[in-house]
DOMIDO-583734 format. One record per residue: residue number from 1; x, y, z of N, C-alpha, C, O in turn; residue in three letters. Coordinates in nm, 2 decimals, m for minus. Layout:
R | NUM | X | Y | Z | X | Y | Z | X | Y | Z | X | Y | Z | ALA
...
% end
This chain:
R | 1 | 19.15 | 10.63 | 20.14 | 19.24 | 10.52 | 20.12 | 19.38 | 10.55 | 20.19 | 19.46 | 10.62 | 20.13 | UNK
R | 2 | 19.40 | 10.49 | 20.30 | 19.52 | 10.52 | 20.37 | 19.64 | 10.46 | 20.29 | 19.75 | 10.53 | 20.29 | UNK
R | 3 | 19.63 | 10.35 | 20.22 | 19.75 | 10.30 | 20.15 | 19.80 | 10.40 | 20.04 | 19.91 | 10.40 | 19.99 | UNK
R | 4 | 19.71 | 10.49 | 20.00 | 19.75 | 10.60 | 19.90 | 19.86 | 10.69 | 19.97 | 19.95 | 10.73 | 19.90 | UNK
R | 5 | 19.85 | 10.70 | 20.09 | 19.95 | 10.79 | 20.16 | 20.07 | 10.71 | 20.21 | 20.18 | 10.76 | 20.21 | UNK
R | 6 | 20.05 | 10.58 | 20.24 | 20.16 | 10.51 | 20.30 | 20.24 | 10.43 | 20.20 | 20.36 | 10.41 | 20.21 | UNK
R | 7 | 20.17 | 10.37 | 20.10 | 20.24 | 10.28 | 20.00 | 20.27 | 10.36 | 19.87 | 20.39 | 10.37 | 19.83 | UNK
R | 8 | 20.16 | 10.40 | 19.80 | 20.18 | 10.46 | 19.67 | 20.06 | 10.55 | 19.64 | 19.95 | 10.51 | 19.67 | UNK
R | 9 | 20.08 | 10.67 | 19.58 | 19.97 | 10.76 | 19.55 | 19.86 | 10.70 | 19.45 | 19.75 | 10.74 | 19.45 | UNK
R | 10 | 19.90 | 10.60 | 19.37 | 19.81 | 10.54 | 19.28 | 19.75 | 10.40 | 19.33 | 19.69 | 10.33 | 19.25 | UNK
R | 11 | 19.76 | 10.37 | 19.46 | 19.72 | 10.25 | 19.51 | 19.57 | 10.23 | 19.49 | 19.53 | 10.12 | 19.44 | UNK
R | 12 | 19.49 | 10.32 | 19.52 | 19.34 | 10.31 | 19.50 | 19.30 | 10.29 | 19.35 | 19.21 | 10.21 | 19.32 | UNK
R | 13 | 19.37 | 10.36 | 19.26 | 19.34 | 10.35 | 19.12 | 19.37 | 10.21 | 19.07 | 19.30 | 10.15 | 18.99 | UNK
R | 14 | 19.48 | 10.15 | 19.12 | 19.51 | 10.01 | 19.08 | 19.41 | 9.92 | 19.14 | 19.37 | 9.82 | 19.07 | UNK
R | 15 | 19.37 | 9.94 | 19.26 | 19.27 | 9.85 | 19.32 | 19.14 | 9.86 | 19.24 | 19.07 | 9.75 | 19.21 | UNK
R | 16 | 19.09 | 9.98 | 19.20 | 18.97 | 9.99 | 19.13 | 18.98 | 9.94 | 18.99 | 18.88 | 9.88 | 18.94 | UNK
R | 17 | 19.10 | 9.95 | 18.93 | 19.12 | 9.89 | 18.79 | 19.12 | 9.74 | 18.80 | 19.06 | 9.68 | 18.71 | UNK
R | 18 | 19.17 | 9.68 | 18.90 | 19.17 | 9.54 | 18.92 | 19.03 | 9.49 | 18.95 | 18.99 | 9.38 | 18.90 | UNK
R | 19 | 18.95 | 9.57 | 19.02 | 18.81 | 9.54 | 19.04 | 18.73 | 9.54 | 18.91 | 18.64 | 9.45 | 18.89 | UNK
R | 20 | 18.77 | 9.63 | 18.82 | 18.71 | 9.63 | 18.68 | 18.74 | 9.50 | 18.61 | 18.65 | 9.44 | 18.55 | UNK
R | 21 | 18.86 | 9.45 | 18.62 | 18.90 | 9.33 | 18.55 | 18.83 | 9.21 | 18.61 | 18.78 | 9.12 | 18.54 | UNK
R | 22 | 18.81 | 9.21 | 18.74 | 18.74 | 9.10 | 18.81 | 18.59 | 9.10 | 18.77 | 18.53 | 9.00 | 18.76 | UNK
R | 23 | 18.54 | 9.22 | 18.75 | 18.40 | 9.23 | 18.71 | 18.38 | 9.17 | 18.57 | 18.28 | 9.10 | 18.55 | UNK
R | 24 | 18.47 | 9.20 | 18.48 | 18.47 | 9.13 | 18.35 | 18.48 | 8.98 | 18.36 | 18.40 | 8.91 | 18.29 | UNK
R | 25 | 18.56 | 8.93 | 18.45 | 18.57 | 8.79 | 18.46 | 18.44 | 8.73 | 18.52 | 18.40 | 8.62 | 18.47 | UNK
R | 26 | 18.39 | 8.79 | 18.62 | 18.26 | 8.74 | 18.68 | 18.15 | 8.75 | 18.58 | 18.06 | 8.66 | 18.58 | UNK
R | 27 | 18.15 | 8.85 | 18.49 | 18.04 | 8.85 | 18.39 | 18.06 | 8.73 | 18.30 | 17.96 | 8.67 | 18.26 | UNK
R | 28 | 18.18 | 8.70 | 18.26 | 18.21 | 8.59 | 18.18 | 18.16 | 8.46 | 18.24 | 18.09 | 8.38 | 18.18 | UNK
R | 29 | 18.19 | 8.44 | 18.37 | 18.15 | 8.32 | 18.44 | 18.00 | 8.31 | 18.45 | 17.94 | 8.20 | 18.43 | UNK
R | 30 | 17.93 | 8.42 | 18.48 | 17.79 | 8.42 | 18.50 | 17.72 | 8.39 | 18.37 | 17.62 | 8.31 | 18.37 | UNK
R | 31 | 17.76 | 8.45 | 18.26 | 17.69 | 8.43 | 18.13 | 17.72 | 8.29 | 18.09 | 17.62 | 8.22 | 18.04 | UNK
R | 32 | 17.84 | 8.23 | 18.11 | 17.86 | 8.10 | 18.07 | 17.78 | 8.00 | 18.15 | 17.73 | 7.90 | 18.10 | UNK
R | 33 | 17.77 | 8.02 | 18.28 | 17.69 | 7.93 | 18.36 | 17.54 | 7.93 | 18.32 | 17.47 | 7.83 | 18.32 | UNK
R | 34 | 17.49 | 8.05 | 18.29 | 17.35 | 8.06 | 18.25 | 17.33 | 7.99 | 18.11 | 17.23 | 7.93 | 18.09 | UNK
R | 35 | 17.43 | 8.00 | 18.02 | 17.42 | 7.93 | 17.89 | 17.42 | 7.78 | 17.91 | 17.34 | 7.71 | 17.85 | UNK
R | 36 | 17.51 | 7.74 | 18.00 | 17.51 | 7.59 | 18.02 | 17.39 | 7.54 | 18.08 | 17.34 | 7.44 | 18.05 | UNK
R | 37 | 17.34 | 7.62 | 18.18 | 17.21 | 7.57 | 18.25 | 17.09 | 7.57 | 18.15 | 17.01 | 7.49 | 18.16 | UNK
R | 38 | 17.09 | 7.67 | 18.06 | 16.99 | 7.67 | 17.96 | 17.00 | 7.55 | 17.86 | 16.89 | 7.50 | 17.83 | UNK
R | 39 | 17.12 | 7.52 | 17.83 | 17.14 | 7.40 | 17.74 | 17.10 | 7.27 | 17.81 | 17.05 | 7.18 | 17.75 | UNK
R | 40 | 17.13 | 7.26 | 17.94 | 17.10 | 7.14 | 18.01 | 16.95 | 7.13 | 18.03 | 16.89 | 7.02 | 18.01 | UNK
R | 41 | 16.88 | 7.24 | 18.05 | 16.73 | 7.24 | 18.07 | 16.67 | 7.20 | 17.93 | 16.57 | 7.13 | 17.93 | UNK
R | 42 | 16.73 | 7.25 | 17.82 | 16.67 | 7.22 | 17.69 | 16.70 | 7.07 | 17.66 | 16.61 | 7.01 | 17.60 | UNK
R | 43 | 16.81 | 7.02 | 17.70 | 16.84 | 6.88 | 17.67 | 16.76 | 6.79 | 17.76 | 16.72 | 6.68 | 17.72 | UNK
R | 44 | 16.73 | 6.84 | 17.88 | 16.64 | 6.76 | 17.97 | 16.50 | 6.74 | 17.91 | 16.44 | 6.64 | 17.92 | UNK
R | 45 | 16.45 | 6.85 | 17.85 | 16.32 | 6.84 | 17.79 | 16.32 | 6.75 | 17.66 | 16.21 | 6.70 | 17.63 | UNK
R | 46 | 16.43 | 6.74 | 17.60 | 16.44 | 6.66 | 17.48 | 16.49 | 6.52 | 17.51 | 16.48 | 6.43 | 17.43 | UNK
R | 47 | 16.53 | 6.49 | 17.63 | 16.59 | 6.37 | 17.68 | 16.71 | 6.33 | 17.60 | 16.73 | 6.21 | 17.58 | UNK
R | 48 | 16.79 | 6.42 | 17.56 | 16.91 | 6.40 | 17.49 | 17.03 | 6.42 | 17.58 | 17.11 | 6.51 | 17.56 | UNK
R | 49 | 17.04 | 6.34 | 17.69 | 17.14 | 6.37 | 17.79 | 17.29 | 6.36 | 17.74 | 17.38 | 6.42 | 17.80 | UNK
R | 50 | 17.31 | 6.29 | 17.63 | 17.45 | 6.27 | 17.58 | 17.50 | 6.40 | 17.51 | 17.62 | 6.41 | 17.50 | UNK
R | 51 | 17.41 | 6.49 | 17.48 | 17.45 | 6.62 | 17.41 | 17.47 | 6.73 | 17.51 | 17.49 | 6.85 | 17.46 | UNK
R | 52 | 17.45 | 6.71 | 17.64 | 17.45 | 6.82 | 17.73 | 17.59 | 6.87 | 17.76 | 17.68 | 6.79 | 17.78 | UNK
R | 53 | 17.61 | 7.00 | 17.76 | 17.74 | 7.05 | 17.80 | 17.76 | 7.04 | 17.95 | 17.66 | 7.06 | 18.02 | UNK
R | 54 | 17.88 | 7.01 | 18.00 | 17.89 | 6.98 | 18.14 | 17.98 | 7.09 | 18.21 | 17.98 | 7.09 | 18.33 | UNK
R | 55 | 18.05 | 7.17 | 18.13 | 18.13 | 7.27 | 18.19 | 18.11 | 7.41 | 18.12 | 18.07 | 7.41 | 18.00 | UNK
R | 56 | 18.14 | 7.52 | 18.19 | 18.12 | 7.65 | 18.13 | 18.19 | 7.68 | 18.00 | 18.15 | 7.76 | 17.92 | UNK
R | 57 | 18.30 | 7.61 | 17.97 | 18.38 | 7.64 | 17.85 | 18.32 | 7.58 | 17.72 | 18.36 | 7.62 | 17.61 | UNK
R | 58 | 18.21 | 7.50 | 17.73 | 18.16 | 7.43 | 17.61 | 18.03 | 7.51 | 17.57 | 17.92 | 7.46 | 17.59 | UNK
R | 59 | 18.05 | 7.62 | 17.50 | 17.94 | 7.69 | 17.44 | 17.94 | 7.69 | 17.29 | 18.04 | 7.66 | 17.23 | UNK
R | 60 | 17.82 | 7.71 | 17.23 | 17.82 | 7.72 | 17.09 | 17.88 | 7.85 | 17.04 | 17.90 | 7.94 | 17.12 | UNK
R | 61 | 17.89 | 7.86 | 16.91 | 17.95 | 7.98 | 16.85 | 17.87 | 8.10 | 16.88 | 17.93 | 8.21 | 16.91 | UNK
R | 62 | 17.74 | 8.09 | 16.87 | 17.66 | 8.21 | 16.89 | 17.66 | 8.26 | 17.03 | 17.67 | 8.38 | 17.06 | UNK
R | 63 | 17.66 | 8.16 | 17.13 | 17.67 | 8.20 | 17.27 | 17.80 | 8.26 | 17.30 | 17.81 | 8.35 | 17.39 | UNK
R | 64 | 17.91 | 8.20 | 17.25 | 18.04 | 8.26 | 17.28 | 18.06 | 8.40 | 17.22 | 18.13 | 8.48 | 17.28 | UNK
R | 65 | 18.00 | 8.43 | 17.11 | 18.01 | 8.56 | 17.05 | 17.93 | 8.66 | 17.14 | 17.98 | 8.77 | 17.17 | UNK
R | 66 | 17.81 | 8.62 | 17.19 | 17.73 | 8.71 | 17.28 | 17.81 | 8.73 | 17.41 | 17.80 | 8.84 | 17.46 | UNK
R | 67 | 17.87 | 8.62 | 17.46 | 17.95 | 8.64 | 17.58 | 18.06 | 8.73 | 17.56 | 18.09 | 8.82 | 17.65 | UNK
R | 68 | 18.14 | 8.72 | 17.45 | 18.25 | 8.80 | 17.43 | 18.21 | 8.95 | 17.41 | 18.27 | 9.04 | 17.46 | UNK
R | 69 | 18.09 | 8.97 | 17.35 | 18.04 | 9.10 | 17.34 | 18.00 | 9.16 | 17.47 | 18.04 | 9.28 | 17.50 | UNK
R | 70 | 17.94 | 9.09 | 17.56 | 17.90 | 9.14 | 17.69 | 18.02 | 9.17 | 17.77 | 18.02 | 9.28 | 17.84 | UNK
R | 71 | 18.12 | 9.09 | 17.77 | 18.24 | 9.11 | 17.86 | 18.32 | 9.23 | 17.80 | 18.37 | 9.31 | 17.87 | UNK
R | 72 | 18.33 | 9.23 | 17.67 | 18.40 | 9.34 | 17.60 | 18.33 | 9.48 | 17.63 | 18.39 | 9.58 | 17.64 | UNK
R | 73 | 18.20 | 9.47 | 17.63 | 18.12 | 9.59 | 17.66 | 18.15 | 9.65 | 17.79 | 18.16 | 9.77 | 17.81 | UNK
R | 74 | 18.18 | 9.56 | 17.89 | 18.22 | 9.61 | 18.02 | 18.36 | 9.65 | 18.02 | 18.40 | 9.76 | 18.07 | UNK
R | 75 | 18.45 | 9.57 | 17.97 | 18.60 | 9.60 | 17.98 | 18.64 | 9.72 | 17.90 | 18.73 | 9.79 | 17.94 | UNK
R | 76 | 18.58 | 9.74 | 17.78 | 18.63 | 9.84 | 17.69 | 18.54 | 9.96 | 17.69 | 18.55 | 10.05 | 17.60 | UNK
R | 77 | 18.45 | 9.97 | 17.78 | 18.36 | 10.09 | 17.79 | 18.44 | 10.20 | 17.85 | 18.49 | 10.19 | 17.96 | UNK
R | 78 | 18.45 | 10.31 | 17.77 | 18.53 | 10.42 | 17.82 | 18.48 | 10.48 | 17.95 | 18.56 | 10.53 | 18.04 | UNK
R | 79 | 18.35 | 10.48 | 17.98 | 18.30 | 10.53 | 18.10 | 18.35 | 10.45 | 18.22 | 18.39 | 10.50 | 18.32 | UNK
R | 80 | 18.34 | 10.32 | 18.20 | 18.38 | 10.23 | 18.31 | 18.52 | 10.25 | 18.35 | 18.55 | 10.27 | 18.47 | UNK
R | 81 | 18.62 | 10.23 | 18.26 | 18.76 | 10.24 | 18.30 | 18.80 | 10.38 | 18.33 | 18.90 | 10.40 | 18.41 | UNK
R | 82 | 18.74 | 10.48 | 18.28 | 18.77 | 10.62 | 18.31 | 18.73 | 10.65 | 18.45 | 18.81 | 10.71 | 18.53 | UNK
R | 83 | 18.62 | 10.61 | 18.49 | 18.57 | 10.63 | 18.63 | 18.66 | 10.56 | 18.73 | 18.70 | 10.62 | 18.83 | UNK
R | 84 | 18.70 | 10.44 | 18.70 | 18.78 | 10.36 | 18.79 | 18.92 | 10.42 | 18.80 | 18.98 | 10.43 | 18.91 | UNK
R | 85 | 18.98 | 10.46 | 18.69 | 19.12 | 10.51 | 18.70 | 19.13 | 10.65 | 18.75 | 19.24 | 10.70 | 18.78 | UNK
R | 86 | 19.01 | 10.72 | 18.76 | 19.01 | 10.85 | 18.82 | 19.00 | 10.84 | 18.97 | 19.01 | 10.94 | 19.05 | UNK
R | 87 | 18.97 | 10.72 | 19.02 | 18.97 | 10.69 | 19.17 | 18.83 | 10.68 | 19.23 | 18.82 | 10.70 | 19.35 | UNK
R | 88 | 18.73 | 10.64 | 19.15 | 18.60 | 10.62 | 19.20 | 18.58 | 10.47 | 19.24 | 18.63 | 10.38 | 19.16 | UNK
R | 89 | 18.51 | 10.44 | 19.35 | 18.50 | 10.30 | 19.39 | 18.37 | 10.23 | 19.34 | 18.33 | 10.13 | 19.40 | UNK
R | 90 | 18.32 | 10.28 | 19.23 | 18.20 | 10.21 | 19.17 | 18.23 | 10.07 | 19.13 | 18.14 | 9.98 | 19.13 | UNK
R | 91 | 18.35 | 10.05 | 19.09 | 18.39 | 9.91 | 19.04 | 18.38 | 9.81 | 19.16 | 18.34 | 9.70 | 19.14 | UNK
R | 92 | 18.41 | 9.86 | 19.28 | 18.40 | 9.77 | 19.39 | 18.25 | 9.73 | 19.42 | 18.22 | 9.61 | 19.46 | UNK
R | 93 | 18.16 | 9.82 | 19.40 | 18.02 | 9.80 | 19.42 | 17.97 | 9.70 | 19.32 | 17.90 | 9.60 | 19.35 | UNK
R | 94 | 18.01 | 9.72 | 19.19 | 17.97 | 9.63 | 19.08 | 18.03 | 9.49 | 19.11 | 17.97 | 9.39 | 19.08 | UNK
R | 95 | 18.15 | 9.48 | 19.16 | 18.22 | 9.36 | 19.19 | 18.14 | 9.28 | 19.30 | 18.12 | 9.16 | 19.29 | UNK
R | 96 | 18.09 | 9.35 | 19.40 | 18.02 | 9.29 | 19.51 | 17.88 | 9.24 | 19.45 | 17.84 | 9.13 | 19.49 | UNK
R | 97 | 17.82 | 9.32 | 19.37 | 17.69 | 9.27 | 19.31 | 17.71 | 9.15 | 19.22 | 17.63 | 9.05 | 19.23 | UNK
R | 98 | 17.81 | 9.15 | 19.14 | 17.83 | 9.04 | 19.05 | 17.88 | 8.92 | 19.13 | 17.84 | 8.80 | 19.09 | UNK
R | 99 | 17.95 | 8.94 | 19.23 | 17.99 | 8.83 | 19.32 | 17.87 | 8.76 | 19.39 | 17.87 | 8.64 | 19.40 | UNK
R | 100 | 17.78 | 8.84 | 19.43 | 17.66 | 8.79 | 19.49 | 17.58 | 8.71 | 19.39 | 17.52 | 8.61 | 19.41 | UNK
R | 101 | 17.57 | 8.77 | 19.27 | 17.50 | 8.70 | 19.16 | 17.56 | 8.57 | 19.12 | 17.49 | 8.47 | 19.10 | UNK
R | 102 | 17.69 | 8.56 | 19.11 | 17.76 | 8.44 | 19.08 | 17.75 | 8.34 | 19.19 | 17.74 | 8.22 | 19.16 | UNK
R | 103 | 17.75 | 8.38 | 19.31 | 17.73 | 8.28 | 19.42 | 17.59 | 8.23 | 19.43 | 17.57 | 8.12 | 19.47 | UNK
R | 104 | 17.49 | 8.30 | 19.38 | 17.35 | 8.25 | 19.37 | 17.34 | 8.15 | 19.26 | 17.25 | 8.07 | 19.27 | UNK
R | 105 | 17.42 | 8.15 | 19.16 | 17.41 | 8.05 | 19.05 | 17.48 | 7.92 | 19.08 | 17.46 | 7.83 | 19.01 | UNK
R | 106 | 17.56 | 7.92 | 19.19 | 17.63 | 7.79 | 19.22 | 17.54 | 7.69 | 19.29 | 17.59 | 7.58 | 19.32 | UNK
% end
């Protein structure tokens, strides 16, 4: 990482920590999209189109707790943030994988 030499010695660590935060956000988006799509598919089978959620923010209490747990598991996992803040680029790989997964759901 050349910017570590030219800009700041912690540049790479900051980039990797930001990638961790973006991974948490993408996990949130992916899980919410899957929940909404599952609710829409269920509503289609029941023909109750008026009860269908139309945006990712409209989840039931159980789904929102599961989503919060999954995102928290990533963001507050000591292994994940320790590896990133020590200067390992694994968070960038995870970010690319999650980015591809979220683009496949669009």
